[in-house]
C-alpha positions as CSV (number, residue, x, y, z in Angstrom):
1,M,88.2,99.5,100.5
2,P,91.6,98.7,98.8
3,R,92.6,95.0,98.8
4,V,95.6,94.2,101.0
5,R,98.5,92.6,99.1
6,F,100.5,90.0,100.9
7,H,104.1,89.1,100.0
8,Y,105.5,85.6,100.0
9,Y,109.1,84.6,99.5
10,V,110.9,81.5,98.3
11,Y,114.4,81.6,99.6
12,I,117.6,79.6,99.5
13,L,120.0,79.5,102.4
14,A,123.6,78.1,102.1
15,S,126.1,77.1,104.7
16,K,128.9,78.6,102.5
17,R,129.7,79.0,98.9
18,N,128.8,75.6,97.2
19,G,127.9,74.3,100.6
20,T,124.7,72.7,102.0
21,L,121.5,74.3,100.6
22,Y,118.1,74.8,102.2
23,I,115.0,76.0,100.4
24,G,112.0,77.5,102.2
25,V,108.9,79.7,101.8
26,T,107.7,82.4,104.2
27,N,105.6,85.6,104.4
28,N,108.4,87.4,106.2
29,V,111.8,86.6,104.9
30,G,113.7,88.9,107.2
31,R,112.2,87.3,110.3
32,R,112.5,83.8,109.0
33,V,116.1,84.1,108.1
34,W,116.8,85.6,111.5
35,E,115.2,82.6,113.1
36,H,117.5,80.4,111.1
37,K,120.5,82.4,112.0
38,L,119.6,82.2,115.7
39,E,118.8,78.5,115.4
40,I,115.6,79.1,117.3
41,L,113.9,76.0,115.9
42,P,115.6,72.6,115.8
43,G,116.0,71.0,112.4
44,F,118.0,70.9,109.3
45,T,119.4,74.5,109.3
46,E,120.5,74.2,112.9
47,Q,122.1,70.8,112.4
48,Y,124.0,71.9,109.2
49,H,124.5,75.6,110.1
50,V,122.8,76.8,107.0
51,H,122.3,80.5,107.7
52,R,123.5,82.5,104.7
53,L,120.6,83.9,102.6
54,V,121.8,83.6,99.0
55,Y,118.6,83.8,96.9
56,V,115.1,85.2,97.2
57,E,112.0,85.3,94.9
58,L,108.9,87.4,95.7
59,F,105.3,86.2,95.1
60,Y,101.9,87.7,95.7
61,D,100.1,84.4,95.8
62,I,101.0,81.7,98.4
63,N,100.1,78.8,96.1
64,S,102.5,80.1,93.5
65,A,105.2,80.4,96.1
66,I,104.6,76.9,97.4
67,L,104.7,75.5,93.9
68,R,108.0,77.3,93.2
69,E,109.5,76.0,96.4
70,K,108.6,72.4,95.5
71,Q,109.9,73.0,92.0
72,L,113.3,74.2,93.3
73,K,113.5,71.4,95.8
74,N,113.2,68.9,92.9
75,W,115.9,70.6,90.8
76,R,119.3,69.1,90.4
77,R,122.0,70.7,92.6
78,E,123.8,72.1,89.6
79,W,120.7,74.0,88.5
80,K,120.2,75.5,92.0
81,I,123.9,76.6,92.1
82,S,123.5,78.2,88.6
83,L,120.3,80.0,89.8
84,I,122.1,81.4,92.8
85,E,125.2,82.4,90.9
86,S,123.1,84.1,88.1
87,H,121.8,86.6,90.8
88,N,124.4,86.4,93.5
89,P,127.7,85.4,92.0
90,L,129.7,86.1,95.2
91,W,127.2,84.2,97.4
92,E,126.9,87.2,99.6
93,D,124.5,87.0,102.6
94,L,121.5,89.0,101.3
95,H,119.9,89.2,104.8
96,T,121.5,92.5,105.6
97,K,120.3,94.0,102.3
98,I,116.7,92.9,103.0
99,I,116.2,94.1,106.6
């Protein structure tokens, strides 16, 4: 029987270009970003209106994804902005491209 591969995503949301950033990890990035956009759960992204998906990384191992999420959360803001702009220089909302 073939082994099922799961996908995990580390993602960065922004309120606007160079705005407030949020970093998270999920196994369904389309659903999770939609939840942020609809402000279903109270918290940081609802309070600061952080809804634009600007960066995503794919992982096949949850532990690697969680490690990367923690790493990015500890980065300096300038490094996070450089990472985003190296893959998404216009800070486009990638959610529509993913779903």
